[in-house]
C-alpha positions in Angstrom: 3.9 9.0 7.9 2.4 10.8 4.9 -0.7 8.6 5.2 -1.2 9.5 8.8 -0.7 13.2 8.0 -3.5 12.8 5.4 -5.8 11.4 8.0 -5.0 14.2 10.4 -5.5 16.8 7.6 -8.9 15.3 6.8 -9.9 15.4 10.5 -8.9 19.0 10.8 -10.7 19.9 7.6 -13.9 18.3 8.8 -13.6 20.0 12.2 -13.1 23.4 10.5 -16.2 22.9 8.4 -18.2 22.0 11.5 -16.8 25.1 13.3 -17.7 27.4 10.4 -21.2 25.9 10.2 -23.6 28.0 12.3 -25.6 24.9 13.3 -23.4 21.7 13.1 -26.3 19.5 14.2 -28.0 20.4 10.9 -25.3 18.4 9.1 -26.2 15.2 10.8 -28.9 12.9 9.4 -29.2 9.3 10.4 -31.5 8.7 7.4 -28.9 10.1 5.0 -26.1 8.1 6.6 -27.9 4.8 6.3 -29.0 5.6 2.8 -25.5 6.5 1.5 -23.2 4.2 3.4 -25.7 1.3 3.7 -26.8 1.6 0.1 -23.2 1.8 -1.1 -22.2 -1.3 0.9 -25.1 -3.3 -0.5 -24.3 -2.3 -4.1 -20.7 -3.3 -3.5 -21.8 -6.6 -2.0 -23.7 -7.2 -5.3 -20.6 -6.4 -7.3 -18.0 -8.4 -5.4 -17.9 -11.6 -3.3 -19.0 -11.1 0.3 -15.5 -11.8 1.6 -14.2 -8.6 0.1 -16.8 -6.6 2.0 -15.5 -7.9 5.3 -11.9 -7.0 4.2 -12.8 -3.3 4.0 -11.7 -2.4 7.6 -8.3 -4.1 7.1 -7.8 -2.5 3.7 -8.6 0.9 5.2 -5.8 0.3 7.7 -3.4 -0.8 5.0 -4.2 2.4 3.1 -3.2 4.7 6.0 -0.3 2.7 7.7 3.3 2.9 6.4 4.3 0.4 3.6 5.4 -3.0 4.7 8.4 -3.2 2.3 11.3 -0.8 3.0 13.5 -0.7 -0.1 16.7 0.3 1.8 16.3 -2.7 4.1 15.6 -5.0 1.2 18.7 -3.7 -0.6 20.9 -4.2 2.5 19.6 -7.8 2.8 20.2 -8.7 -0.8 23.7 -7.2 -0.7 24.5 -9.2 2.4 23.2 -12.4 0.7 25.2 -11.7 -2.4 28.4 -11.3 -0.5 27.9 -14.4 1.7 26.8 -16.5 -1.3 30.0 -15.7 -3.1 32.1 -16.5 0.0 30.3 -19.6 1.4 28.2 -21.0 -1.4 24.5 -21.8 -1.3 24.9 -24.1 1.7 26.5 -21.3 3.7 23.4 -19.1 3.5 20.7 -21.7 4.3 20.2 -20.3 7.7 20.0 -16.8 6.3 17.4 -17.9 3.8 15.2 -19.4 6.6 15.5 -16.2 8.6 14.3 -13.9 5.8 11.2 -12.0 6.9 9.7 -11.5 3.4 8.1 -14.8 2.2 8.4 -13.8 -1.5 12.1 -13.3 -1.2 12.5 -16.4 1.0 10.8 -18.6 -1.7 13.0 -17.1 -4.4 16.2 -17.9 -2.5 14.9 -21.3 -1.6 14.3 -22.1 -5.3 18.1 -21.4 -5.8 19.0 -23.7 -2.9 16.8 -26.5 -4.3 18.5 -26.3 -7.7 15.8 -24.8 -9.9 17.1 -23.3 -13.1 16.7 -19.6 -14.0 13.7 -20.1 -16.3 11.8 -22.2 -13.7 12.5 -19.6 -11.0 11.4 -16.7 -13.2 8.2 -18.5 -14.2 7.3 -19.3 -10.5 8.1 -15.8 -9.2 6.3 -14.0 -12.1 3.2 -16.2 -11.6 3.2 -15.1 -8.0 3.6 -11.5 -9.1 0.6 -11.8 -11.3 -1.4 -13.2 -8.5 -0.4 -10.3 -6.2 -1.2 -7.7 -8.9 -4.7 -9.3 -9.4 -5.4 -9.3 -5.7 -4.4 -5.7 -5.4 -6.5 -4.7 -8.4 -9.6 -6.3 -6.8 -8.9 -4.6 -3.5 -8.6 -1.2 -5.2 -11.7 -2.0 -7.2 -13.8 -2.3 -4.0 -12.9 1.3 -3.0 -13.4 2.6 -6.5 -16.8 1.0 -6.5 -17.7 2.5 -3.1 -16.5 5.9 -4.4 -18.7 5.5 -7.5 -21.8 4.3 -5.6 -21.7 6.9 -2.8 -22.7 10.0 -4.9 -25.4 8.1 -6.6 -26.8 6.9 -3.3 -26.6 10.4 -2.0 -28.7 11.7 -4.8 -31.1 8.8 -4.3 -31.4 9.7 -0.7 -32.1 13.3 -1.5 -34.7 12.4 -4.1 -36.5 10.1 -1.6 -36.5 12.8 1.1 -37.7 15.4 -1.4 -40.6 13.1 -2.4 -41.6 13.0 1.2 -41.3 16.7 1.6 -43.3 17.6 -1.5 -46.0 15.1 -0.6 -46.7 17.1 2.6 -47.1 20.8 1.8 -49.6 21.6 4.5 -47.0 23.6 6.5 -45.0 25.8 4.1 -42.9 27.2 6.9 -41.2 23.9 7.4 -40.1 23.4 3.8 -36.8 25.2 4.3 -35.5 22.9 7.1 -36.9 19.8 5.4 -35.2 20.6 2.1 -31.9 21.3 3.9 -32.1 17.9 5.6 -32.9 16.3 2.3 -29.7 17.8 0.8 -27.6 16.2 3.5 -27.7 12.9 1.7 -26.0 14.4 -1.3 -23.4 16.0 0.9 -22.7 12.6 2.5 -22.4 10.9 -0.8 -20.1 13.3 -2.5 -18.0 13.8 0.7 -17.6 10.1 1.4 -16.6 9.4 -2.2 -14.1 12.3 -2.6 -12.7 12.5 0.9 -12.6 8.8 1.9 -13.1 6.1 -0.6 -11.5 7.4 -3.8 -8.4 8.7 -1.9 -8.0 5.3 -0.3 -8.2 3.7 -3.7 -5.5 6.0 -5.0 -3.4 5.3 -1.9 -3.8 1.5 -2.3 -2.9 1.8 -6.0 0.3 3.7 -5.2 1.2 1.2 -2.5 0.6 -1.6 -4.9 2.8 0.0 -7.6 5.6 0.4 -5.1 5.4 -3.1 -3.7 5.4 -4.6 -7.2 8.4 -2.4 -8.2 10.3 -3.7 -5.2 9.3 -7.3 -5.9 10.5 -7.0 -9.5 13.8 -5.9 -8.1 13.8 -9.0 -5.9 13.1 -11.2 -9.0 16.0 -9.6 -10.9 18.4 -10.1 -8.1 17.4 -13.6 -7.3 17.9 -14.5 -11.0 21.3 -12.7 -10.9 22.3 -14.7 -7.8 21.2 -17.9 -9.4 23.4 -17.1 -12.4 26.4 -16.4 -10.2 26.6 -12.7 -10.9 29.4 -10.8 -9.2 28.3 -9.0 -6.0 29.6 -5.7 -7.5 27.1 -6.1 -10.3 24.3 -6.8 -7.9 25.3 -3.7 -5.9 25.1 -1.5 -8.9 21.8 -2.9 -10.0 20.4 -2.3 -6.5 21.8 1.2 -6.4 19.8 2.1 -9.5 16.5 1.2 -7.7 17.3 3.6 -4.8 16.4 7.3 -4.8 19.5 9.7 -4.8 19.1 10.6 -1.2 19.2 7.0 -0.1 22.2 6.2 -2.3 24.1 9.0 -0.6 23.1 7.6 2.8 24.3 4.1 1.9 27.6 5.6 0.6 28.0 7.4 3.9 27.3 4.2 5.9 29.7 2.3 3.7 32.4 4.8 4.4 31.8 4.6 8.1 32.0 0.7 8.0 35.4 1.0 6.2 36.7 3.3 8.8 35.5 1.0 11.5 37.1 -2.0 9.8 40.4 -0.2 9.6 40.4 0.7 13.2 39.1 -2.7 14.4 39.7 -5.5 11.9 36.9 -8.1 11.7 37.5 -11.8 12.5 38.7 -13.7 9.4 35.7 -16.0 9.4 33.3 -13.1 9.6 35.0 -10.7 7.2 33.0 -9.6 4.1 35.1 -8.7 1.1 34.8 -5.0 0.0 34.2 -4.2 -3.6 35.7 -0.9 -4.5 33.6 1.5 -6.5 35.0 2.2 -9.9 
């Protein structure tokens, strides 16, 4: 939601700038646009493999859409797995493992089902975490490079235009409009860098940090499950990873479940033991 609000705020900001400008058409220059955006893309193509350039539209979408991983949902899933694992054993949660939406968590639980020891599971999951971090860093680097190249390309576009203007001084009355048009390239370069590419790089970095934090929680809980930790211990560890507002929400939901269980007892084979908070 906050990402979409940022896009809306940027759109409103640009519309206000155009409205305040006496002649909005003066802010458009096809030459400047090609010089800044095209030149920045070419420079980025020289810095990264071509495949990353084609990923830019998808990465832009990932920067503005809501995060894929929702921590409260992950916590609820892990708590349910911990309770069911203690009741039914690893064989009793095979179907639950295959139905997990997140492939990283599904692989971790599958390692437990296949009998991997804790060190092997930790090494495998940490290796995947390192691969995820490296992939994220490269994606962020693409936008940081675009943000770095755009102002330089803008200045280059302005210099090229000024050379053309100064080479033709026969009509001094046209110098003002021509110089103004030449400066549009600098405007595009600075604007694209500071309003689009660098904010997207920051957004992707924040999303990466949050995803890696959640996945580290998954690794810890998978290792705890493999070691046979008590569900109460897992609940407490998961509670630490939640913000205070979400902890209160989970407590409220837990209270409602208890009231519902007292008014309408669950079937014996479906009942999940409750672990009282101390």
